[in-house]
Each structure stands twice: as structure tokens, then as C-alpha cells.
C-alpha positions as CSV (number, residue, x, y, z in Angstrom):
1,M,73.3,116.0,119.8
2,R,69.8,114.4,119.9
3,G,69.4,116.1,116.4
4,C,72.3,114.4,114.9
5,L,71.2,110.7,115.9
6,P,68.0,110.7,113.6
7,S,69.9,111.8,110.7
8,L,72.8,109.3,111.2
9,L,70.2,106.5,111.5
10,A,68.5,107.7,108.1
11,L,72.2,107.6,106.4
12,A,72.8,104.2,107.6
13,S,69.8,102.7,106.7
14,L,70.3,103.9,102.9
15,C,71.2,101.0,100.6
16,L,72.8,100.4,97.3
17,S,70.5,100.1,94.2
18,V,71.4,98.8,90.9
19,Q,69.2,99.3,87.6
20,G,69.1,98.5,83.8
21,A,68.9,95.4,81.4
22,R,71.6,93.9,79.6
23,Q,72.1,94.8,76.0
24,Q,74.7,94.6,73.4
25,I,76.3,98.0,72.3
26,N,79.1,98.0,69.9
27,P,81.7,100.9,70.5
28,K,81.7,103.5,67.5
29,D,84.8,104.0,65.4
30,K,85.7,107.8,65.3
31,A,88.3,108.8,62.9
32,T,89.6,112.3,63.8
33,T,92.1,112.6,60.7
34,S,91.1,114.0,57.2
35,E,93.2,110.8,55.7
36,E,92.1,107.3,56.3
37,P,95.0,104.7,56.6
38,K,95.2,102.4,54.0
39,P,95.5,98.7,54.3
40,W,98.7,96.7,54.1
41,H,99.9,93.2,54.0
42,R,102.5,91.3,55.9
43,T,103.7,87.8,56.4
44,V,103.4,86.5,59.9
45,Y,104.8,82.8,61.3
46,G,107.2,82.5,58.5
47,S,104.5,81.9,55.7
48,V,101.1,83.1,56.5
49,K,100.4,86.1,54.6
50,E,97.7,88.5,55.7
51,I,95.9,92.0,55.0
52,V,95.8,94.3,57.9
53,T,93.2,96.9,57.8
54,P,94.1,100.0,60.2
55,T,91.4,101.4,62.4
56,V,91.1,104.8,64.0
57,I,89.3,105.1,67.4
58,G,89.1,108.2,69.2
59,G,91.9,109.7,67.3
60,V,94.3,106.6,67.9
61,T,95.1,104.3,64.9
62,F,95.3,100.6,65.7
63,S,97.0,98.1,63.3
64,A,99.1,100.8,61.5
65,K,101.6,99.7,59.3
66,P,105.2,99.7,61.4
67,L,108.0,101.8,60.2
68,A,110.8,100.2,58.0
69,T,113.2,101.1,60.7
70,T,112.7,101.5,64.4
71,D,112.8,105.4,65.5
72,P,113.2,106.0,69.3
73,L,111.5,109.2,68.7
74,Q,108.3,108.1,67.2
75,P,105.5,109.3,69.5
76,W,103.3,106.9,71.4
77,V,99.9,106.7,73.1
78,S,99.6,107.2,76.9
79,L,96.3,107.4,78.8
80,E,94.9,109.9,81.2
81,R,93.7,108.8,84.6
82,N,89.9,108.9,83.1
83,G,91.1,106.7,80.2
84,R,91.4,109.4,78.0
85,P,94.3,109.0,75.0
86,K,97.3,111.6,74.9
87,T,100.2,111.3,72.6
88,I,103.6,111.3,74.2
89,K,106.5,112.6,71.9
90,P,110.1,111.3,73.1
91,K,112.7,113.7,73.0
92,L,116.5,113.5,73.3
93,K,118.0,115.8,76.2
94,N,122.0,115.9,76.9
95,G,122.2,112.7,74.9
96,R,119.6,110.9,76.9
97,L,116.1,109.9,75.9
98,E,113.0,111.1,77.8
99,N,109.7,110.0,77.6
100,G,110.7,107.0,75.5
101,S,108.2,104.3,74.7
102,P,107.1,102.1,77.8
103,T,108.9,98.7,78.3
104,Y,107.4,96.0,80.5
105,S,110.0,94.2,82.2
106,T,108.9,90.4,82.6
107,Y,105.3,91.3,83.1
108,F,104.6,89.3,79.7
109,Q,106.9,87.0,79.7
110,T,106.9,83.2,80.5
111,V,109.5,81.9,82.9
112,T,110.7,78.3,82.6
113,T,113.4,76.2,84.2
114,R,115.8,74.4,82.1
115,T,118.1,71.8,83.0
116,Y,121.4,71.4,81.8
117,S,123.5,68.3,81.8
118,Y,127.5,68.3,81.9
119,E,127.6,66.9,78.4
120,E,125.2,69.6,77.3
121,L,126.9,73.0,78.8
122,K,130.7,71.6,79.7
123,A,131.3,74.3,81.9
124,H,135.0,74.6,83.2
125,N,133.8,74.8,86.9
126,M,131.1,72.2,86.5
127,D,131.7,68.9,88.2
128,P,131.2,65.9,85.6
129,D,129.8,63.9,88.5
130,G,127.6,66.4,89.9
131,P,124.1,67.2,89.7
132,P,122.8,68.8,86.5
133,H,122.7,72.9,86.3
134,E,119.2,74.5,86.6
135,E,118.3,77.7,85.2
136,E,115.4,80.1,84.9
137,E,114.4,81.5,81.5
138,F,112.3,83.9,80.4
139,I,110.4,83.6,77.0
140,N,109.0,86.5,75.1
141,E,105.3,86.5,74.5
142,D,104.0,85.9,71.0
143,D,103.8,89.7,69.8
144,T,102.4,89.1,66.4
145,Y,99.2,90.8,67.0
146,V,100.2,92.6,70.4
147,S,102.4,94.7,68.6
148,L,99.6,96.4,66.6
149,N,98.2,97.9,69.8
150,P,99.5,101.5,70.1
151,I,97.9,102.1,73.4
152,I,100.2,101.8,76.4
153,R,99.4,98.2,78.1
154,C,98.3,97.9,82.0
155,T,100.9,95.9,84.4
156,P,100.7,95.7,88.1
157,D,103.1,98.3,88.6
158,R,100.6,100.8,87.0
159,Y,97.7,99.8,89.5
160,V,96.3,102.6,91.4
161,N,94.8,101.9,95.0
162,K,91.3,102.0,95.3
163,G,88.8,101.8,97.8
164,I,87.8,103.8,101.2
165,T,91.2,103.7,102.7
166,K,92.8,103.5,99.1
167,D,94.6,100.4,100.2
168,V,93.1,98.1,97.7
169,P,95.1,97.4,94.3
170,S,92.7,98.4,91.2
171,E,93.7,94.8,89.8
172,P,93.0,94.1,87.0
173,F,92.4,97.6,85.9
174,C,95.0,100.3,85.2
175,T,92.4,103.1,83.4
176,P,90.1,104.4,84.3
177,E,91.0,105.0,88.0
178,E,88.3,104.7,90.7
179,G,86.2,107.8,91.1
180,Q,87.0,109.5,87.6
181,T,84.6,111.4,85.6
182,L,83.8,110.4,82.0
183,K,82.1,113.1,80.1
184,Q,80.0,112.5,77.3
185,G,81.5,113.0,73.7
186,D,85.0,111.7,74.4
187,T,86.6,108.3,73.6
188,F,87.9,106.4,76.6
189,F,90.0,103.2,77.0
190,A,89.4,100.7,80.1
191,T,92.6,98.7,80.0
192,W,93.7,95.6,82.2
193,Y,96.5,93.4,82.7
194,T,95.8,90.3,80.5
195,N,98.0,87.9,82.5
196,F,95.7,88.5,85.6
197,F,92.8,86.2,84.3
198,R,94.4,82.6,84.4
199,D,93.0,79.2,84.2
200,E,93.4,77.5,87.6
201,D,94.1,74.2,86.4
202,S,96.7,74.8,83.7
203,D,97.9,78.5,84.7
204,E,97.4,79.3,81.0
205,V,96.0,83.2,80.4
206,V,92.2,83.0,79.8
207,E,92.2,83.6,75.9
208,N,88.4,85.6,75.7
209,V,86.9,88.1,77.9
210,R,83.9,90.5,78.0
211,V,83.4,93.8,79.4
212,H,80.5,94.7,81.6
213,F,78.9,98.1,83.0
214,S,76.5,98.3,85.9
215,H,74.7,100.9,87.5
216,V,75.0,102.0,91.0
217,T,73.4,104.7,92.9
218,E,76.0,104.7,95.7
219,S,79.4,103.5,96.4
220,Y,79.2,99.6,96.2
221,H,82.0,99.1,98.6
222,E,80.3,101.2,101.2
223,K,76.9,99.4,101.3
224,G,77.8,95.9,100.8
225,L,75.9,95.1,97.9
226,K,75.6,91.4,96.8
227,K,76.1,90.2,93.2
228,R,72.9,88.5,92.8
229,E,71.5,92.4,93.2
230,V,73.6,93.2,90.3
231,S,72.6,93.3,86.7
232,S,74.6,94.7,83.9
233,F,72.8,97.5,81.7
234,F,75.8,96.6,79.0
235,T,77.7,93.9,78.0
236,S,80.3,93.8,75.2
237,E,81.0,91.0,72.7
238,W,83.7,88.3,73.7
239,L,87.0,90.0,73.2
240,K,90.5,88.7,72.8
241,N,91.9,89.2,76.2
242,V,95.5,89.6,74.8
243,D,94.7,93.0,73.8
244,G,94.0,94.2,76.8
245,V,92.0,97.2,76.1
246,Y,88.6,98.2,75.3
247,P,87.5,101.7,73.8
248,F,83.9,102.8,74.5
249,E,82.0,106.1,74.2
250,I,79.1,107.3,76.9
251,E,75.7,106.5,75.3
252,N,72.7,108.6,76.0
253,E,70.7,105.4,77.2
254,W,73.3,104.9,79.7
255,L,72.5,107.9,81.6
256,G,68.7,107.9,81.0
257,D,67.0,111.3,82.6
258,L,70.2,111.8,84.8
259,R,73.1,114.2,84.0
260,R,75.4,112.2,86.3
261,R,75.6,108.6,87.3
262,K,77.8,106.1,88.9
263,I,78.8,102.9,87.1
264,V,81.1,100.0,87.7
265,I,83.0,98.6,85.1
266,S,84.1,95.0,85.0
267,V,85.6,92.3,83.0
268,Q,84.2,88.5,83.0
269,P,86.8,85.8,82.0
270,E,85.4,82.9,79.9
271,N,86.3,80.5,82.3
272,V,83.5,82.2,85.1
273,P,80.4,81.2,84.2
274,D,77.6,84.1,84.1
275,E,75.9,82.8,87.5
276,E,79.1,83.2,89.4
277,F,80.6,86.2,88.0
278,D,80.5,89.0,90.6
279,P,81.0,92.6,88.7
280,L,81.8,94.2,92.2
281,D,84.3,92.0,93.1
282,K,87.4,93.2,90.9
283,G,85.4,96.1,88.9
284,I,86.2,99.7,89.0
285,A,83.8,102.6,90.0
286,V,83.8,106.0,87.8
287,Y,81.0,108.3,87.2
288,I,79.5,109.1,83.7
289,D,78.4,112.4,83.0
290,K,76.5,114.3,80.0
291,G,79.4,117.2,80.4
292,S,77.5,119.8,78.4
293,A,75.8,122.0,81.0
294,V,77.6,124.3,83.5
295,T,76.6,123.7,87.2
296,R,76.9,126.1,89.7
297,K,78.2,124.8,92.9
298,T,76.6,125.8,96.1
299,K,78.3,127.7,99.2
300,E,78.4,124.5,101.0
301,Q,79.7,122.4,98.2
302,R,82.4,125.0,97.8
303,A,83.4,125.1,101.5
304,L,83.7,121.2,101.6
305,E,85.9,121.4,98.3
306,D,88.2,123.8,100.0
307,A,88.5,121.8,103.1
308,G,89.5,118.8,101.1
309,I,86.2,116.9,101.1
310,T,84.9,115.8,97.8
311,G,82.5,112.9,96.5
312,N,81.3,110.7,99.3
313,K,83.8,112.1,101.7
314,W,81.4,114.4,103.3
315,W,79.5,111.2,104.1
316,Y,82.2,109.8,106.5
317,V,82.6,113.5,108.0
318,A,78.8,113.5,108.9
319,I,79.5,110.0,110.8
320,T,82.8,110.8,112.1
321,M,82.3,114.1,113.9
322,P,79.2,113.3,116.1
323,T,80.7,109.8,117.0
324,V,83.8,111.6,118.2
325,V,81.8,113.8,120.0
326,I,79.5,111.1,121.4
327,I,82.7,109.3,122.6
328,A,84.2,112.1,124.3
329,L,80.9,112.7,126.4
330,V,81.0,109.2,127.4
331,L,84.5,109.1,128.5
332,M,84.2,112.3,130.4
333,Y,81.1,111.0,132.2
334,F,82.7,107.8,133.2
335,F,85.8,109.9,134.3
336,L,83.7,112.0,136.6
337,Y,81.9,108.9,138.1
338,A,85.2,107.4,138.9
339,N,86.3,110.4,140.4
340,H,83.4,111.7,142.4
341,G,84.5,110.6,145.6
342,Y,88.0,112.1,145.5
343,R,86.0,115.8,144.4
344,D,86.1,118.6,147.5
345,F,84.9,122.0,146.8
346,S,84.4,123.2,150.3
347,D,87.3,125.3,150.6
348,I,86.4,127.1,147.4
349,T,82.8,127.4,148.6
350,Q,83.6,129.1,152.0
351,K,85.7,131.5,150.1
352,A,83.2,132.6,147.7
353,M,80.6,132.8,150.2
354,K,82.7,135.2,152.7
355,K,83.7,137.5,149.8
356,K,80.1,137.6,149.2
357,H,78.8,138.5,152.4
358,R,81.9,140.8,153.7
359,V,81.0,144.0,155.2
360,L,82.1,147.1,153.4
361,G,82.2,149.4,156.3
362,K,81.9,153.5,155.9
363,V,82.6,155.1,152.3
364,S,85.0,158.0,153.8
365,E,87.0,155.2,155.8
366,M,87.6,153.6,152.2
367,K,91.2,154.4,150.8
368,K,89.7,155.5,147.4
369,F,87.2,158.1,148.9
370,R,89.5,159.0,152.1
371,N,90.4,162.5,150.5
372,T,87.1,163.3,149.1
373,K,85.5,166.3,150.6
374,N,81.8,165.5,151.2
375,H,78.8,167.9,151.6
376,K,75.8,167.7,153.6
377,Y,72.8,167.2,151.8
378,S,71.3,170.5,152.6
379,E,74.2,172.2,150.9
380,L,73.9,170.5,147.4
381,P,72.5,172.8,144.9
382,S,68.7,172.3,144.1
383,Y,66.3,173.3,141.5
384,K,63.9,176.3,142.5
385,P,61.1,177.0,140.1
386,G,60.9,180.8,138.8
387,K,59.5,182.9,136.2
388,Q,59.9,181.7,132.8
389,H,61.0,184.3,130.2
């Protein structure tokens, strides 16, 4: 137990460190198809004509020309837990549509209250002299440009809890999920709920945001890192918040000389100044990895994983187990101390002493040896030296 205390104190003295300097890096457009999508034109807002140029990123085509007629079986793009895209193909089964395109309920609608007078509504069950009728109405968002984004959108019902006890919503992020590993060579999509960022005065959704990436060497929520100690090693240009998605690839300079590193991804709305923005407040922690070398796990690592202990969980086990033992010993000490006046072992001691000093008696009188024929010592055979042959 004494040997555990120095190690616990050493672990408790560790502190988080964040490194790096801010730089501007634009994501790489990566086409995976042999045929590039062609530009197309459309008319928006009744009379405005524009040319739309599709872009392929990570195998996903943005701003593609829509089909002439809506097809419920048209494939759509979902995201894995680490933010990698995957294509979902809807299908009809027993007359029902399975894996259809996602719907978003009222998450991107604006609610308003409309008042109707009797003269406007003239409902048969409405009192002409009574109060006006009030009714909530949901107004759909302007999807002129949102409809060009094929990636599934982030909504609060897709949040995944994070934190030590997994009881903190991942707002505003849906992907990547906390603790996921992002390997170099793939394209990932960070997605967030756009309506999360609102102006406190007008309650309007913020128009522009930018994405920050910050290095951390330990779990930022374990050590209480302060925002003044954080410096982003990568900051994007200002983006349209309405898109709610940011594609990126892992760059060599992000990892430096390390094969694996923890980072925090965060989104800064334009209404929050740099000096007030805290990347750790609503950030999501993930690991970035070179992903090319195959590392062999030690026997101890495999044993921990078999027991369901991965990542930083071993740290909590190392802290918890000695603590439980110490508490148990302290409770036992106080229990014995509180009951020392009620302990009496005299009866047990006397019985033990009598048993220890009892007289055995003669062997011939013992029941076990009563029928055994005993010979005198002189009658026992003895060795007589003779001639050797």
C-alpha cells in the first residue's frame, strides 16, 4: 500500500499541455471518380440565375444537379462514428421503405405565433365577441443552398454523450464522436447543429463560424485546462454556418514526430471574440493517427482490453483500486477500535492452553495401540558384523 502512494501522487501531479501555433490550412478536394461532375445552372428566388459547380470531396459530391423527379430509393450519404462518409441505399421491403433519406422534424424550422380574428377565420365554433384565436405555425428554412449538401445533417437527437461518466451531450457536434481515432489518408467530416449558435440579443442563427483544432497531451476534462493555456494549431477560414459541415484530412504537420496524438475540435461563432472563445468549452476530443504502421500490443495492454479497460480508463482504475483498499482498512481500524472493549478471548485462550498441555499417558493404554504386541528392546533384531563374501 505504501508503494502505491508515491505513484498516485505522481499521477495526480500531471498537467495538460497544449502546443502549436495557428496557421491557415485549406482542406484538399479529393475526387475518387473517373468522371468529374459537370457544372449546371438553375434559377433561384424566382428570377436569379446562377451556375452551380459540383465539388467532390472524399468521394462525396456536393452541389450535384438534382434529379428531375424525386426518387425515394436514391442513395444518400451518412457518416460513421469517426466522421467518415458511407453511402446508404434505401430499399423497399414488404411495401415499406427501409433506410430512407433522413428527416429532421422541426429542428430547422422557425416557430411563430399567428393571431386570427373572427373576421379572418370565421370558424363556426368561434365566439364573434370572444378573444382572437392564437396558433403556432412552423416555417420551413430557406433550403436554396442547404439542399445542395448531401451529407446527413446534425440535429440534437443525434448527439452522443461524452465526458468521464458519459453524461454530457456532445453539443453542438454529431461527428466525429469523442474518443474516435482519425487515421491519416482518409477524409473526415465534422458536423454540428447549425441552430445551436444564436445571437443572444436577436435570437437569430449566427451566419458565419470557423473551425479550430488544438493539440492536447491528456484528456482536457480530466486536468482542468484553462482556455488561456490553449492555442489552436489550425484555424479554418470563416465558413457559412448554414452548411454545418467541415471536411478535412490529417496533415503531417499536425502529428509532427508522433504517430498518434489527441486533439480537440471546436467551432467559434462570429459573435464570440477570439479572447473570449474557449476551445475546450464545447469542443470534442479525438485522436489523430498516422495509420500506416502496425503496432503490437503488450501483454498488459491486451489484458486491460480484455477486461474492458481502454484509453484512459486504466488511470481511473489505478486511482480507484488503492483508494478502495485504503478506505476499507480505515473503516476496519475504526470498527476494531470502537469495539475493543467488547472483545474477550479468555475462553478461547484457556481451551487452547489446556489442549496444548494435556498429558498423553502411556502408549499401551491408548485405544489405537491397545492390541499392538510390543517387544522388549533386547528382542529386536540387530546387525552383527561378519565376514564379507
